C-alpha positions in Angstrom: 175.9 182.7 143.5 179.0 181.3 141.9 180.0 181.8 138.3 179.3 178.2 137.5 175.8 178.4 139.0 175.1 181.5 136.9 176.3 179.7 133.8 174.3 176.6 134.5 171.2 178.7 135.2 171.7 180.6 131.9 172.2 177.4 130.0 169.1 175.9 131.5 167.1 179.0 130.7 168.4 178.9 127.1 167.5 175.2 126.8 164.0 176.0 128.1 163.6 178.8 125.5 164.9 176.5 122.7 162.5 173.7 123.7 159.6 176.2 124.0 160.4 177.6 120.5 160.6 174.1 119.1 157.2 173.2 120.6 155.8 176.4 119.2 157.1 175.5 115.8 155.7 172.0 116.0 152.3 173.3 117.1 152.3 175.8 114.2 152.9 172.9 111.7 150.1 170.9 113.3 147.6 173.8 113.2 148.5 174.5 109.5 147.9 170.8 108.6 144.7 170.7 110.6 143.4 173.9 108.9 143.8 172.4 105.5 141.0 169.9 106.4 139.0 172.4 108.5 136.6 173.2 105.7 134.1 175.1 107.8 136.8 177.1 109.6 135.4 176.1 113.0 138.5 174.4 114.4 137.1 170.9 113.8 137.7 168.3 111.2 135.9 165.2 110.1 137.2 162.2 112.1 138.0 160.5 108.7 140.5 163.2 107.9 142.8 162.5 110.9 144.8 159.9 109.1 145.6 162.3 106.3 146.5 165.0 108.7 148.8 162.7 110.7 150.5 161.5 107.5 150.9 165.0 106.1 153.0 165.7 109.3 155.4 162.8 108.4 153.9 160.2 110.6 152.8 156.8 109.4 150.8 154.9 112.0 149.2 151.6 111.4 145.4 151.5 111.4 145.5 150.2 115.0 147.8 153.0 116.1 145.5 155.5 114.3 142.5 154.1 116.2 144.4 154.5 119.5 145.2 158.1 118.6 141.5 158.8 117.7 140.5 157.4 121.1 142.7 160.0 122.7 141.2 162.9 120.8 137.6 162.0 120.3 134.9 163.5 122.6 133.3 161.3 125.3 130.3 161.0 123.0 131.8 160.7 119.5 130.4 163.3 117.1 132.3 162.4 114.0 134.4 165.5 114.4 137.7 166.2 116.1 138.4 169.5 117.8 141.8 171.2 117.4 142.1 171.9 121.1 142.0 168.1 121.8 144.1 167.1 118.8 146.9 169.7 119.2 148.5 168.4 122.5 148.2 164.8 121.5 149.8 165.3 118.1 152.5 167.6 119.6 153.5 164.7 121.9 153.5 162.3 119.0 155.8 164.6 117.0 158.1 165.3 120.0 158.3 161.6 120.8 158.9 160.8 117.1 156.2 158.2 117.1 154.9 156.5 113.9 158.1 157.0 111.9 158.2 156.0 108.3 159.1 152.4 107.3 162.8 152.3 106.1 163.4 152.2 102.4 165.0 148.8 102.3 162.0 147.3 104.1 159.5 148.9 101.6 161.6 147.6 98.7 161.7 144.1 100.2 157.9 144.1 100.7 157.3 145.1 97.0 159.8 142.5 95.8 158.0 139.8 97.7 154.8 140.8 95.9 156.6 140.9 92.5 156.3 137.2 91.8 157.9 137.5 88.3 160.8 139.8 89.5 160.1 142.3 86.8 160.4 145.5 88.9 156.7 146.4 88.7 153.3 145.2 90.0 150.2 145.5 87.9 147.3 147.6 89.2 145.1 144.5 89.5 147.8 142.7 91.6 148.3 145.7 93.9 144.6 146.2 94.4 144.2 142.5 95.3 147.0 142.6 97.8 146.1 145.8 99.4 142.3 145.3 99.7 142.2 141.5 100.4 145.3 140.8 102.5 146.6 141.9 105.9 145.4 145.3 107.0 143.2 146.2 104.1 143.2 149.7 102.5 140.0 151.5 102.2 138.7 152.5 98.8 139.8 156.1 99.4 143.3 155.0 100.5 143.6 152.8 97.5 142.6 155.6 95.1 145.0 158.0 96.8 147.9 155.5 96.4 147.1 154.7 92.8 146.8 158.3 91.8 150.4 158.7 92.9 152.0 155.3 92.3 150.3 154.1 89.0 152.1 154.6 85.7 149.1 155.5 83.4 150.9 154.2 80.3 151.6 150.7 81.6 148.8 150.6 84.3 151.4 149.3 86.7 153.4 150.5 89.7 157.2 150.6 89.2 157.9 150.2 92.8 161.5 151.5 93.0 160.3 154.8 91.5 157.3 154.9 93.9 159.5 154.2 96.9 161.8 157.1 95.9 158.8 159.4 95.9 157.6 158.2 99.3 160.8 158.5 101.3 160.7 161.2 103.9 163.8 163.2 104.6 164.5 162.8 108.3 166.5 166.0 108.7 
């Protein structure tokens, strides 16, 4: 075996170890997020929690994409619960492929500005609820409550969207 072959083999082995360590780290994060919602400690979660788990891992799928993901991890006969052993490999691939990335800040800002008819830098709670429950891909009541609990300024009962976007931005590093 030549020196170059030895170096190439060593480099390949190091890359394999690095990739294996990276996968182990990703799997650890997925398991930790899953366990937050595994209230009975039986390695299952309610199917309705999957969106929250996926978002807690920095992924932001549309409802259609979330349904596709659920189809991959649900049992043949849906039970209303998702097992970690089925979720882990699917979610690991999602994270490795960097699927469901967050919407860029400028796109979010533009979307809010379109909704802000008076160009005042905020949207009232009533306007936001109307837009997010009656238009496009509607939010569920739970999603609406989650968003309002974070986004709503209790003093003005409105969402100052530039501040809200700043809170939502995920650091890609």
